[in-house]
N, C-alpha and C positions, 0 to 999 in steps of 0.2 A: 379031782381034776380027771381030765380022759389024758392017758398017757401022750397020746397022738398030738393034744390040743400044746401042751408043756416043749414039743418040737416046733413048736413054731417058730418061722425069723422076720419079724416084722419091723419094717422103716415107714417112718412117719416123718415125710416132706411139708415143711414149711417156708417160705420162701419169706425172707426178714422185708418187711414193710413195703410189700409189692409194689401196690400202686403208686405208693411217693419214688419207690428205686428207677420203676420204670419211668418214670418222669425228671427223676435228676439224670439218669442213663442216656434220655433224650435231650436231654437239655442242661447240660455243663453247666453252666451259670447256677443251676439251681443247688448243686453238690456240696452238702455241709450246712445250708439253711434251715430254718425253720420253715418249713412244709407243710401246707392240709391241702388234701385234696379231696374235691366237692366243698357243698357252703358256697359262704361269701362271708367278707366282711362283717357283714350287720345282719342277715340272715341266713338258716340253713343250717345245715349235720356237718361236721368232721366225718369223710368215707372213712379218712386213712390218711394217717400223719409219720412224717421222717420221724430216726431219731434223734435227730437234736431239734425236732419239735418236740417231741416226749420228754425230754428235761425241762421242760417247762410246764410239764404238766399232762399240755395236750394228747388227746388222745382218741378213737374211732367213738363216734356215735356222741360225741360231745357238741352241744351247739355250738353254732361259732360263734357268736356273740360272748362265751365263754372263754374258749381257746383263743378270742383277742384278747382278752380281759390278762389272761395267764402269760398270752409271748404279744406284745404288741406290733412287733414285726413279722406277725406270723403271715408268709405267704400264703394265696390262696390261688390252686390250680382247677379249672375245669377240671371232671375225670375224662378218660375217652377209652371206654369199654371195648369199642371194636380192636384197639390196638390192645391191651389189658390181655384178652382174648386170645387173641395172635402169638402175642409171648406162652401162654397158658399155654397151647397147642403144644409149641417148640419143646416145652417142658415138659411135656405127657407123650412127646415122642423121644425126647430121653430117655422116660420113666421104662416104656417100651423095649427097648433096648435092653430091658434087663430082666424084665417079669412081663408076661401077660396078665398078671393077678394085680390091678389096680382100682383102686375106689379112692375114685375124685371127692374130697367133699368139697372144694370153694375155687374159683381161676388157681389160687397159688398153696392150694394143701394137698395133698391124698394120701392116704397108706400105702403101702404095697407090701404085699410078700413074698419074697425072694429065698423060701426054705428053698427051693430049688430056679437058683438064677440060670437066667440063659446064656451066661458068656463064662460058666464054668467057676467065679472067685469064690476063694475059698472059706469067707466068712460072711457074715451083714455088716457085718462095720467096714468089710472091703468094698461092698456094692453101693453103699454109704458113700461111703469118699472117693470112688468114680462119678457115681451121680451127681454130686457136690460140684467136681470138678469139670465137669460136662455141662455142665449149669450154665457152669462162671463161663465157660469159653465161648457157649454156643449164645448164648442171652449176657454176658455181663453183668449178672445180678448173682445175686449170694441166696443161698439154700440154708438156712438150719435141718439139720437133723436127731431125728431121734430113731434109737435101734431099741429093740426089746424079744419078750418073747411072748405080749400080747400088746393089743391096741393101748388097753388104757394108756400102759408104761411109754409105748413110743411117744406117745402122745406126750406126756409129764416130758419124757426126756426133750423130745426136740424144743421145748420151751425152757431148758433146763436152764439153757450160759445163753439163751438170744442174745443179739446176732453175731450170725459166722459165725456157727457153732455145729459137734458132732458128739453127743451124747450116748453112752449105750449103760441096758441096767440090762446085767446076767438076769438068770434065774438064782442065784446066789444071792446076788446083790439086794432082790425086788423085794421081798416081807419088811426088810431094815430101810430101806429107802424110803419104802411108803409111808412106815411108823413116824419118819421124824416127820414126815412131809408137811405143811402148814395146809389147812382146810382149804385155803382159799387157792390153792395151786393141782385141785384133786378136778381134771376135766369131767364135765357136769354139776359139778357143785358152782351155780351162778353168785352171784351177790348179796337175792334175798336167800337163800338157802345157807349159803356163810353165814350170814347173821344168826336165821336161825342158830343152824349146828352151836354157833361160839353164845347164844343167850343160854342152848344147852350142857354150854362145859367143851363140847368139844371143839379143839383148836386143833389139833394135830391126827393124821394117822392111826396114829397108836389109841387118840380120846376115842375115834372112830369102831379099831377094833374094836374096845372096852364093849360097847352094848353088843347084845345077839342079835339074829335077824326080826324075831318076834317084836324088839323094843323099837327095832329102824323103822319095823315096816308099818306099826302104829303110828310113829311119828310123822313120816316122809310115803307114808303109800307106797305107790308100784314101785318107787325110785331104792327102798330101802334093800331089797334082794340085791341093786347094783353096789349102792354103798357096802354092803356086808363083804361083798367077793373083795372091789377093788382094794378098801383098803384092807386083804391078806395080800395084795398083790396079784388078783388073781379077774383074767377074763376070759371068756373062751371064742366072743364074739370073732367070728370068720372074717378077712378080709374078703368084700367082696364084688369081684371083679364086674359084676353087671347086677347090679341092686332094682329088683323093681320097686320104684318109688309110686304111693299113692300119693304124694303130696311131698311138696317143696314151701315152706313157711320162716319165719322169721318172727318172734314177739319184744319187747321191752317194758319193762314193769316200769314207773315213774319214781322217783322219789318224793314228787307233793304230787296228789291228785289234782286231773282238773278237769273244766266243760267248758275251756274255752276248742271251739275248732282250727284254728288255727296254731294254737299247739298241737291239739292231735295231729293235723296235717305237718308239721315239722318231725313230728318226731316216728312220722313214718317214712321221711325222706329216706332215710340210711335201709329201711326194712325191704323198701321195693328196690335199690339198688342191691344188695346182699343178695333177696329172694332172685329177681332176674340173673344177676350173674351165678348161684348158683345154679338153675335149670339152663341156661344158656352156655356153661361151663359144658354142660354131661348134652347138648343137641336135641333138648326136651323143650317140648312146645304143646301149652295147656290151656282148655278153655273155659277154664272154671276158676274165681278170681275169689275169694272166700276172704271177709273181711273179719275181726275178733275184738272184742274190747267187751272189757271185766272191770268192775264197776266197784267202789271204798265198800263196799256188803260183800263183794267176794260174788255176787252173781253176773253172771255172761250173756252177751247177746253175740249172734255171728249173723252175716247177711254177706250173703253169695250169688256172683251173678256168671251163666254159665252162656257160653256164646256160639253161633254156627262154626267158629273157625277159628283156631289158637289166637289167642293175644301176639299180637304183631309185634312190638316192640316195649322195654324198659315204659316210655312216655305211655304206651295205652294203658299198661298194669297202673301207671300213675292216676291215669284219667277215670280211670275204672273205680280202682282204689277210695278214691277222692270222692267218687260218685256215692259208691257205700256209705260212708262215712259220713255225706252230706245227707245221707237218705233218715240217718240215726237223728237229726238233731231238731228241736234242741232236745236237752240231756236234763232228763232226771233228776240223776243222780252224777256224782263228780268218777272219773276214770283212773285208773289205777294202771293201765296194761292194753295196750293195743296189739294186734298180730293181722299179719299178709299174708298168705298161700295162695301156694297155683297146684292146682290140681286136674283131672282130667287129661293126664298127659293122649297123646296119640299114639304114644308107640312105647315097651315095655321092653327091659333087657330080660334073659335070661338069667342063673344064677351057676356061677362055676365053682367046679368040685375043686373041695380043698387041697393044694399041695402038701404033702408030706415031706421031710428028710429030718434031716439032723440038727440041731441048738446050736445057740447064737455060737 
């Protein structure tokens, strides 16, 4: 590892049940109740679930009908993206008091490099505590924070004791912490990859570490190098304050293949939300929408539409995406994955140089 990279101090901030928490804040009568943002009682998909709803097994991206079966008293609330974005900007202003090196991931999530923090606080942990307190005071919302020496471990740490948590993984802790970590808690290992790893006998970070690089590349392709590094607590990716994004996309793999337009359209709903929120959080506007379908035989097809002006809003993204989907019907094969992406952004941003300083 580059010795300078090891000196980074990285914080990952993740707002707790962000959309649902905003709704509870703005309507106190909802507090403590099982709440789902998005969808409806009969159709649609859950975008976010309160922690009270999660105790029943309700999760984001779950069909609303399934969520209602798990929790008959579940309350459905229509999303208010303009409110979520405004709150996100307040949170971003808190980050900016401490560091200019901010890499937003979504409206409710960001990486911060605080190797050199603007207020001169002595440690990254002190910065994380200050940020959490300021967010609570300014917005009334709770943030969880992970502090570590790289992005992978900071992300794992922020999720480790959620909600309302601050967890620190120091350089001396990193390798042993990763060794004991269940493979499903690795950032970058989704349900499909997790299932594949478990079939191969990889249950923990220690199991993953036992595989050499060539074997991981053979099993997992280009992701093999990433798994090889993070299994050892290594991740040299910098926090990029101004990343040039060629595209922003999201996709989902189904538990059961389907040829039904209605089912595929329903699966797209949370992807439209996620992609639009991601672009909107960065103030980015795109001219091209791309739809992706992967079939049961792993063949895939994409369809794209480029516009003379940027996509206006989330509703326009949905219209274009569903038009692209309908153009593929009737399907000759069942689909196992669907995705949507925005590209052709009007403006890009330049990378910032990495700030270096003391360790955690």
